[in-house]
N, C-alpha and C positions, 0 to 999 in steps of 0.2 A: 504493499500499499504506499501511497505518497501523500505528502503534505507540502504544498508549495506557497503557503502564505502564513508567515509567522514574524512577529516583531521582537524587538529588544528594548531594554530600558533606555537606550539612547534616544528614542523618540520622545520620551518624557511622559507618556501615558501608558506605558507597559512596565511590568515588574518581573523580576527573576533573572537569574544568571543563565547564560547560554547553555551550560551543561545541564541545568534543570529542565529546560525545554527538550534537549536531546535525550536525556534519560527517560523522560515521559514518553517520547516518541518510540523509543526502543521497547518500553513496557507494553505499548499498544501494538507492536509488530509493524511499525512504519519503517519501510526500507529506504525511502528517500525523503529527506527533510530539508526544506529550503528556508533560510532566513531572508525575508523580503521586507526590511524595515523601511519606514518612510524616508524618501530622499529629502535632502535639505530644502526647507522652505525659506522664504525671505524673513529677515530678522523681525520684521514688524508683526508677523503671525507665527513665528517659530516656537515660541515658548510653550512647552507642553505638547507640541504637535510633531516635531521632527528633530532629527540630529542637526547640528550645525555643519556647514560645508567642511570645516577643518576636521570634523569627526568622521567623514566618509572613509578615509584611509584606515583610521582606527577600527571602524566597524568591519571593513573587509578583512583586515589582518586578523582580527579576533575570530571571525568565522572560519577563516582558513586554518588557523591554529587548532580550532576544535575539530575541523575535518581530519587533520593528521592524528589527533588524539584518538578519535573514534574510528579510524580506518579499519575496515574489516568487520565492523559491527553495524554501521549504518552509513549511508551515503549522504554527506552533508553538502548542501549547495548554498551559494551566495547570490543574492540579487537585491533589487530595490523595488519598492512600490513608488512609482513616480506619478505625481499629480499632472493631470492634463485639463486645461491648457497648461503648458509648461511654465515653471518659474525659472528665472535666470539664475537662481541660487543653486541649481543642480548643474554640475559641471558636465557639459555635453560629451567630454571625452569618455565618460563611463559607458556611453552607448556603444563604443567600440573597444571596450576593455576586455581582454581575453580572460580575465579572472571571473567575469560575471557569467553566471549560468542562465539567468533569465531576468527579464524586466516586466513587471506588472504595470500596466497603465490604468489609472483609476481617476474618477472624477469625484472630488469632494467639494468643489466650489463652483458655483454658477454666478458668473459675472461678479466675482469677489465675495459672494455670500457662502459661508461654510454650511452647506445645506444638510449635513449629517451631524451638526453640533447641537447639543441640546440647549445651549445658551442662546441660540438664534432661531428657535422654533417659531417665534412670532412672524417671521418673514413668510411663512407658508400662507398666512392669511392675506398677503398682498398679491397672491397669484390666483389665477384660475387653474385649478389643479390639473386639468387636462392639458392646458397650454404648458404647464411646468413639466409634465411628463414628456411632451413632445420636445421641449427645449433640452431636457436631459438626454433623451435618446439621440438628438442631433449632435450633442457634444460627444457622446460615446461613439457615434458614427464617425465623427472627425477623428477621434482617438484611434480607432482601428484602422482608418485609412492613412494615418500618418506614417505607418510603416516603422515606427520607432520601437514598438513593444512586441513581446512574445505572447503575453496574456492580457486579456481584457478583464479587469477586476470588477467584481460585484456590479454587474451592468444595470441592475435595477435598484441600486442603493437608495434612490429617491423615495422608496416606499418605507424606509427604516422606521419612521415614527407612526406608521399606519395609515398614511395618506394614500388614498386609492383614486384612480380615475373615475369620474362620474359618467362619462360617455364612452363611446366606442373609439378607441385609439388603435385598433388592430392594424390598420393600414400603415400607421407610423411604426408600429412594432415590426411588421413584416419588412418594411423598408430597412430598418436597422439590421435585421437578420440577413437580408440580402447583402448589405454593406459588409457585415462580418464574414459572410461566406466568400465574397469576392476578395477580401483582404488576406485570407488565409490564417488569421490570428486564431489562437486558442482562447476559449472562454472559461473563466473560472467558475466552479461550483463552490460557493462560500457558505459554510455552515453557521457563521456568526449571526446571520439574520434570525436564526431560530431563537436566539437569546436577547433579541432587541424587541421593542414594542410590537413590531409587525409580526413576530413569531413565525417567520417563514424563511426558508433558504433563499439566498441570492444566487441565480435568478429563480423565479417561480417555476413550478412544474409546467405551466402553460408555455413559458418561454423555452424551457429545456426541450419540450416536445418539438417546438419549431426548429430548434437547433439540430435535433436528431433528424428531423425530416429534411434538413438541408445539409446533412453530412458534415456538421461542424464539430471539430474536436474539442474536448474538454480537459480541464485539469481540476484538481481538488485541493482545497485549503480550509483551514479552520480559523484563519485570521486571528491567531492566538496572540493575546497581550499578556498572558501569564502561562506558566507551565501547566496549570490545571485545565487550561482551555484547549490544549493541544488535542486535536482529534474529537473534540466535543461535537456531537450531532452526526458523526460519520455514519452510524448505522442507518439513520433515516435518509441521508443523502445517497448512500450506496443502494439502498432498497429502491429509492425513486429512480435512480439512473438505470438500474436493471429492469425495473418495470417498464420504463420508456423504451428500452432496447439497447442501451450502451453496454459494451463489453470491454472497452479499452479506454484508458486515460492517456494523457500526454505528460511525459517527463522531459527535462531539459538538461543539457550539458554544454557549457560554453555557447549558449544561445541556439543550440541545435535541438530540434524536437525529435522525440522518439515515442513509440507506443509502450504502454505499460498495461498489463492485464488488470482489469477491474477486480478480479478475484471472485 
């Protein structure tokens, strides 16, 4: 089994030592474990949200050190979760860095609004919810077409606090799926949504069905911000994927994708 979305204390809102995450993954029988901590954000919004630019090398070196320590027991990978649209605070050289196994592209900001942050929930009231979903899907579409990333992270994160479309936005969703298919990017199945107000995996089973129908590859992550969160919700995610028809997931090494059995 694999887990391609895990954070570290460097981001400011996760806790635990690297070895604690890894030991938990081994306990769960996870064979490939990737740290994809938040790439550096601008200083004005960085506090408690991401590492600083000067910490990126510390982060990579720390993960690579753990890789050597655990060699033969578990395959440790290193990557970043990078916000899109991009911030200038993330050094573009990391897109071509041979040490990086994968890059997750995610959208947490809509025109500067941190849409998944509980302190800014009031902003939802300023939107027509259907228009907000369309706007979010458009950003994700631009993300996948950028060609910068290996994985599209939690592509329906906008539902995190339970806000749902009131009308039919299926045409916009189908358009996004077609953009994903054309781009060749892998989509993340992220179990963290099960433990948010929405109480649902990112993305929903409805979207996963569309992804399957369009032959779009997936990977799996628990978006862990603590060792205890590693692999949480995996049983439900795997059952959903098998029910829909998936039998393989995607792994990465030096930004090259390969198939991994779903088990």
